[in-house]
C-alpha positions as CSV (number, residue, x, y, z in Angstrom):
1,M,0.1,0.3,-0.4
2,L,3.0,2.4,1.0
3,K,4.8,1.8,-2.3
4,L,0.9,2.2,-4.6
5,V,1.1,6.0,-2.1
6,L,4.6,6.1,-3.0
7,K,4.1,6.2,-6.8
8,L,1.1,7.9,-6.9
9,A,2.9,10.9,-4.9
10,M,5.7,11.1,-7.6
11,F,2.9,11.1,-10.4
12,I,0.9,14.0,-9.1
13,P,4.1,16.6,-10.2
14,L,4.1,15.2,-13.3
15,L,0.4,15.3,-13.9
16,A,0.5,18.6,-12.7
17,V,2.5,20.0,-15.7
18,M,0.8,17.7,-18.2
19,M,-2.0,19.8,-17.2
20,Y,-0.3,23.3,-16.8
21,V,1.3,22.8,-20.2
22,S,-1.9,21.4,-21.9
23,Y,-4.1,24.5,-20.4
24,R,-1.3,27.0,-21.5
25,V,-0.8,26.0,-25.3
26,D,-4.5,25.3,-25.8
27,P,-3.7,23.7,-29.4
28,S,-7.2,23.2,-30.0
29,G,-8.9,26.8,-28.4
30,L,-10.9,24.9,-25.5
31,F,-9.7,26.9,-22.9
32,W,-8.4,30.5,-24.5
33,G,-9.7,30.7,-27.8
34,A,-8.9,29.7,-31.3
35,G,-5.0,30.5,-32.6
36,F,-5.6,33.3,-34.8
37,E,-7.9,34.7,-32.9
38,R,-6.8,34.2,-29.6
39,R,-3.6,36.0,-30.1
40,A,-5.1,39.6,-32.1
41,S,-7.4,39.4,-28.9
42,E,-4.0,39.0,-26.8
43,Y,-2.7,42.6,-29.4
44,M,-6.2,43.9,-28.4
45,L,-6.0,43.7,-24.5
46,A,-2.4,44.6,-25.2
47,G,-3.7,47.7,-26.5
48,E,-2.6,47.6,-30.2
49,Y,-4.5,48.0,-33.4
50,I,-5.0,45.2,-35.7
51,G,-4.3,45.1,-39.5
52,G,-5.6,42.5,-42.0
53,Y,-9.2,42.3,-39.6
54,E,-11.1,40.5,-42.9
55,R,-9.1,37.5,-42.1
56,L,-10.4,37.2,-38.7
57,D,-13.5,35.7,-37.9
58,G,-15.1,38.0,-35.6
59,R,-17.4,35.7,-33.8
60,A,-14.3,33.5,-32.8
61,L,-12.3,36.6,-31.9
62,N,-14.9,37.9,-29.2
63,E,-15.0,34.8,-27.4
64,A,-11.3,34.7,-27.2
65,Y,-11.5,38.1,-26.0
66,A,-13.7,36.9,-23.5
67,K,-11.7,34.2,-22.4
68,N,-9.2,36.4,-22.0
69,V,-10.1,39.8,-20.7
70,E,-9.4,39.6,-17.2
71,N,-12.4,42.1,-16.0
72,R,-15.4,42.7,-17.9
73,P,-16.2,45.5,-20.0
74,Q,-18.3,47.8,-18.2
75,I,-20.2,48.7,-21.2
76,L,-21.0,45.9,-24.0
77,I,-21.8,46.6,-27.7
78,N,-23.9,44.5,-30.2
79,G,-25.3,45.0,-33.7
80,S,-24.2,44.7,-37.0
81,S,-21.1,46.7,-39.4
82,R,-23.8,49.7,-38.5
83,S,-23.1,50.0,-35.2
84,M,-19.2,48.9,-34.9
85,L,-18.1,52.6,-35.4
86,I,-19.0,53.1,-30.9
87,D,-16.3,53.1,-29.6
88,S,-14.4,54.0,-25.9
89,S,-15.1,57.8,-26.9
90,F,-18.5,57.0,-26.3
91,A,-17.7,55.9,-22.8
92,E,-17.1,58.4,-20.5
93,G,-14.9,56.9,-17.7
94,K,-16.1,53.2,-18.2
95,T,-14.6,50.2,-19.9
96,L,-16.2,49.7,-23.4
97,Y,-15.9,46.7,-25.4
98,N,-17.8,46.7,-29.3
99,A,-18.7,42.7,-29.8
100,G,-20.7,43.6,-32.9
101,N,-20.1,41.7,-36.0
102,V,-20.2,41.9,-39.7
103,G,-23.3,40.5,-40.9
104,A,-24.9,40.5,-37.5
105,D,-27.7,38.2,-37.9
106,V,-30.5,37.4,-35.1
107,Y,-28.3,34.5,-33.6
108,D,-25.8,36.7,-33.2
109,F,-27.8,39.3,-31.4
110,F,-28.4,37.1,-28.6
111,T,-24.6,35.3,-29.0
112,S,-22.7,38.5,-28.2
113,Y,-23.8,38.7,-24.8
114,Y,-23.4,35.3,-23.9
115,I,-19.7,34.6,-24.6
116,F,-19.6,37.0,-22.3
117,S,-22.0,36.0,-19.7
118,K,-20.5,32.7,-20.3
119,E,-17.6,33.9,-18.9
120,E,-19.0,35.4,-15.7
121,K,-18.2,38.9,-17.3
122,E,-21.8,40.4,-18.1
123,P,-21.5,44.2,-18.6
124,E,-22.9,47.3,-16.6
125,I,-24.5,48.6,-19.4
126,F,-25.3,46.7,-22.5
127,V,-26.0,48.7,-25.8
128,M,-28.3,46.9,-28.5
129,G,-27.4,47.4,-32.0
130,I,-30.5,46.7,-33.7
131,D,-31.1,46.3,-37.3
132,P,-34.5,45.7,-38.2
133,W,-33.9,42.3,-39.9
134,I,-33.1,40.6,-36.7
135,F,-37.1,40.4,-36.4
136,N,-37.8,38.8,-40.0
137,D,-37.6,35.0,-39.5
138,G,-36.3,32.9,-43.0
139,S,-33.2,30.6,-43.5
140,E,-32.3,33.4,-45.7
141,N,-31.8,36.3,-43.1
142,I,-29.0,33.9,-41.3
143,D,-25.6,34.4,-41.3
144,K,-23.2,31.1,-42.2
145,R,-21.0,32.5,-39.7
146,S,-23.4,33.1,-36.5
147,D,-23.2,30.1,-33.8
148,K,-26.6,28.5,-34.0
149,E,-25.7,26.4,-31.4
150,L,-24.5,28.8,-28.9
151,Y,-27.7,30.7,-29.7
152,F,-30.0,27.7,-29.5
153,Q,-28.1,26.9,-25.6
154,F,-29.1,30.3,-24.8
155,I,-32.5,30.8,-25.5
156,G,-33.1,26.7,-23.6
157,E,-30.7,27.2,-20.6
158,E,-30.8,31.4,-19.9
159,L,-34.8,32.4,-21.5
160,G,-36.4,29.1,-21.3
161,F,-37.8,28.9,-24.2
162,E,-38.2,24.9,-25.1
163,N,-36.7,23.9,-28.3
164,H,-35.1,20.7,-29.8
165,Q,-31.7,22.3,-31.6
166,Y,-29.5,22.1,-28.7
167,E,-28.4,19.0,-25.8
168,K,-27.0,20.3,-23.2
169,D,-23.5,19.3,-22.7
170,N,-21.4,19.1,-19.5
171,P,-19.7,22.6,-19.3
172,Y,-17.2,20.4,-17.4
173,E,-16.3,18.4,-20.3
174,K,-13.7,20.0,-21.6
175,Y,-11.3,20.2,-19.0
176,L,-10.8,16.0,-19.4
177,A,-8.4,17.1,-22.3
178,L,-6.0,18.5,-19.1
179,I,-5.6,14.7,-18.3
180,D,-5.6,13.3,-22.4
181,P,-1.8,12.6,-22.5
182,S,-2.5,13.1,-26.4
183,Y,-3.6,16.6,-25.9
184,F,-0.2,17.3,-24.2
185,Q,1.6,15.6,-26.6
186,G,-0.2,18.0,-29.3
187,S,-0.2,20.7,-26.9
188,V,4.0,20.2,-26.9
189,A,4.2,19.8,-30.4
190,Y,2.2,23.2,-31.4
191,Y,4.3,24.8,-29.2
192,F,7.9,23.8,-30.5
193,K,6.3,24.2,-34.2
194,D,8.0,26.2,-36.7
195,K,5.0,29.0,-37.1
196,S,6.9,31.7,-39.0
197,A,4.6,30.5,-42.2
198,E,1.9,31.1,-40.4
199,V,-0.7,33.9,-41.0
200,S,-0.8,36.1,-37.9
201,P,-2.6,39.2,-36.7
202,Q,-0.7,42.1,-37.5
203,P,-0.5,44.9,-34.8
204,V,-0.3,48.0,-36.4
205,S,1.4,51.6,-35.1
206,K,-1.1,53.9,-34.1
207,D,0.0,56.7,-35.9
208,E,-1.1,54.6,-38.9
209,I,-4.2,53.5,-38.6
210,Y,-6.2,56.1,-40.2
211,N,-3.8,55.7,-43.6
212,Q,-4.3,51.9,-44.2
213,N,-5.7,50.1,-47.0
214,E,-7.7,47.9,-44.8
215,V,-10.1,47.5,-41.9
216,I,-8.4,48.0,-38.6
217,K,-9.7,46.1,-35.6
218,C,-9.5,48.5,-32.5
219,P,-8.3,47.1,-28.9
220,D,-11.9,48.0,-28.0
221,G,-13.2,45.9,-30.8
222,S,-14.6,48.5,-32.8
223,I,-13.6,49.0,-36.4
224,I,-11.8,51.6,-38.3
225,Y,-12.4,51.9,-41.9
226,D,-10.1,51.9,-44.4
227,V,-9.0,55.3,-45.9
228,Y,-10.7,54.9,-49.3
229,F,-13.5,54.3,-48.2
230,R,-13.8,56.9,-45.3
231,T,-12.7,59.9,-47.5
232,R,-13.9,58.9,-51.0
233,D,-15.8,61.9,-52.3
234,Q,-19.4,62.2,-52.1
235,Q,-20.9,62.0,-55.2
236,V,-19.2,58.0,-55.1
237,A,-21.0,57.3,-52.1
238,D,-24.1,58.5,-52.5
239,W,-23.6,56.0,-56.0
240,D,-23.2,53.5,-54.0
241,A,-26.0,54.4,-52.2
242,L,-28.3,54.7,-55.1
243,T,-27.0,51.5,-57.0
244,T,-28.0,49.2,-53.2
245,A,-31.3,51.2,-53.2
246,N,-31.9,49.7,-56.9
247,M,-31.7,46.4,-55.4
248,P,-33.3,44.2,-53.0
249,L,-32.4,45.5,-49.5
250,L,-30.7,43.4,-47.3
251,R,-33.0,40.5,-45.7
252,L,-35.8,43.3,-45.4
253,E,-37.8,41.2,-48.4
254,N,-40.6,38.6,-47.8
255,F,-41.0,40.6,-44.3
256,P,-45.1,40.2,-44.1
257,E,-44.5,40.7,-40.3
258,L,-42.1,40.9,-37.2
259,S,-41.7,37.3,-36.3
260,E,-43.6,36.2,-33.1
261,E,-40.9,33.9,-32.1
262,Y,-38.2,36.3,-32.1
263,T,-40.3,39.0,-30.7
264,R,-40.9,36.9,-27.6
265,Q,-37.4,36.2,-27.0
266,F,-36.7,40.2,-27.4
267,E,-38.8,40.8,-24.6
268,K,-37.4,37.6,-22.7
269,F,-34.0,38.8,-23.3
270,I,-34.9,42.5,-21.8
271,E,-36.4,40.7,-18.8
272,Y,-33.8,38.7,-18.1
273,L,-31.2,41.3,-18.6
274,Q,-33.1,43.6,-16.2
275,G,-33.1,41.5,-13.9
276,K,-29.6,40.9,-13.7
277,G,-29.8,44.8,-12.9
278,I,-28.0,45.8,-15.9
279,D,-29.5,49.3,-17.5
280,I,-30.3,48.6,-21.8
281,I,-29.8,51.0,-24.2
282,F,-31.3,50.7,-27.9
283,Y,-29.4,52.0,-31.0
284,L,-31.6,52.2,-34.0
285,P,-28.8,52.8,-37.1
286,P,-30.1,54.7,-39.5
287,Y,-30.1,54.2,-43.3
288,H,-29.3,56.3,-46.0
289,P,-32.5,58.7,-47.8
290,Y,-31.7,56.8,-50.9
291,I,-32.6,53.3,-49.1
292,I,-35.6,55.2,-47.0
293,E,-36.6,56.9,-50.0
294,A,-36.9,53.5,-51.9
295,A,-38.6,51.4,-49.0
296,L,-41.4,54.1,-49.0
297,S,-42.1,53.5,-52.8
298,D,-42.4,50.0,-52.1
299,Y,-44.0,50.4,-48.8
300,D,-46.2,47.2,-49.5
301,T,-42.7,45.2,-49.6
302,Y,-40.8,47.0,-47.3
303,H,-43.2,48.0,-44.6
304,G,-41.6,45.6,-42.3
305,L,-39.0,47.7,-41.6
306,F,-41.1,50.5,-40.4
307,D,-42.8,48.1,-38.3
308,V,-39.8,47.2,-36.7
309,E,-39.1,50.6,-35.3
310,V,-43.0,51.3,-33.9
311,Y,-42.7,48.1,-32.4
312,L,-39.2,49.0,-31.2
313,K,-40.9,52.4,-29.6
314,G,-43.2,50.3,-27.7
315,V,-40.7,48.1,-26.5
316,A,-38.9,50.9,-24.6
317,E,-41.7,52.5,-23.6
318,K,-42.9,49.2,-21.3
319,Y,-39.7,48.9,-20.2
320,G,-38.5,52.5,-19.5
321,I,-35.9,51.9,-22.1
322,P,-33.7,55.1,-23.2
323,L,-33.9,54.7,-27.3
324,Y,-31.8,57.0,-29.6
325,G,-31.6,56.6,-34.0
326,S,-34.0,55.6,-36.0
327,Y,-34.1,54.0,-39.3
328,N,-35.2,57.4,-41.2
329,P,-32.8,59.8,-41.2
330,Y,-35.5,62.6,-42.1
331,A,-36.2,61.6,-38.4
332,L,-32.7,62.8,-37.4
333,D,-32.2,65.8,-39.7
334,L,-29.2,63.7,-41.1
335,T,-28.4,63.9,-45.0
336,N,-26.3,61.9,-47.3
337,I,-23.5,63.9,-46.1
338,D,-23.6,61.7,-43.2
339,F,-23.0,58.4,-44.9
340,M,-20.3,56.9,-46.2
341,D,-23.0,54.3,-48.4
342,G,-26.7,53.2,-48.4
343,L,-25.7,51.6,-44.6
344,H,-23.2,52.9,-42.5
345,L,-23.6,56.0,-41.1
346,R,-20.0,58.3,-40.3
347,Q,-18.8,58.3,-36.8
348,E,-19.0,62.1,-36.5
349,S,-22.3,61.4,-37.8
350,I,-23.2,58.8,-35.1
351,R,-22.4,61.7,-32.4
352,K,-25.3,64.0,-33.5
353,I,-27.8,61.4,-32.2
354,F,-25.7,59.0,-30.0
355,P,-25.3,60.0,-26.3
356,V,-21.9,59.7,-24.7
357,I,-22.1,56.8,-22.3
358,G,-20.5,58.2,-19.1
359,E,-21.6,57.9,-15.3
360,E,-24.8,59.3,-15.6
361,C,-26.8,56.5,-17.8
362,K,-28.5,55.2,-14.8
363,N,-30.6,58.7,-15.8
364,L,-30.8,58.5,-19.6
365,K,-34.4,56.9,-19.4
366,E,-35.2,60.9,-18.4
367,N,-33.8,62.2,-21.7
368,N,-34.7,59.4,-23.8
369,I,-35.7,60.4,-27.3
């Protein structure tokens, strides 16, 4: 018996080393996120700006960031690229992370919050960048990059909606990898692997971030568009918007009414967040005047766009949530010069309609517009 105890005692330090190496190297991203996005998140947490954003999986990056950030962001933003210019300059005295995703759909709307909640890093303030299409059901409105399984996990486990799309996982199952010899061997092999040929995120000097020919990912999760897109002649931007207006509007066709399922989930989500003491702000990113005019001229097809805003104003009043913005630029005194294309407002124009979120956030309800 004594010999067995001594053998076990000798094995424990080796097991501890194996577990530590597997945990820190983590070649499959079980604990720290996928490799490319993990490195990008580490740069961001060190205050670096990242080039090559188009090569990043924005959803995996948000997950890696949530896993690696030490303290929760006090302000969390979600939404599509139409909300991704809201940066730390809007957060007076508070930390901010923009978890928006290019092409964000209804699944992303929920999971961009949930990845932080799962890591016990829930924000104090959650700014919902709400695109109208998140209330339009149909598979054509789902982005192939969004995490369907995580969405069903959230609405099932946290919001209490019955569904048969998700089978609850054992949250501790991934830790079995720490005592798996093959995972340890893979960790060692990856650690010593020659990574010089791998594509990796590239930090960009802060002095050069506004001069790049590619989209830059900022340390707070927001983005800076490439110099051409930001500075091109307004006539070109307007022509881009006009071209968009003459095509089927993104995810807004076949939208006869708001999805009953998604509106129930949306309001349950609000009640869930408010029950946790999280302040909520609605932001409705506006469309270029050409887009709204096209939607109005074909109202029978696109009335869903306008129905969503009416619905959201009612929800904001019901739950005491401040609402900023409007899908209709004319309601905000915006003109074509406020837009970079048909869908994206300039950052300086966002400041015209969206407040600085500081210590006074709890009083924003008194200034609801």
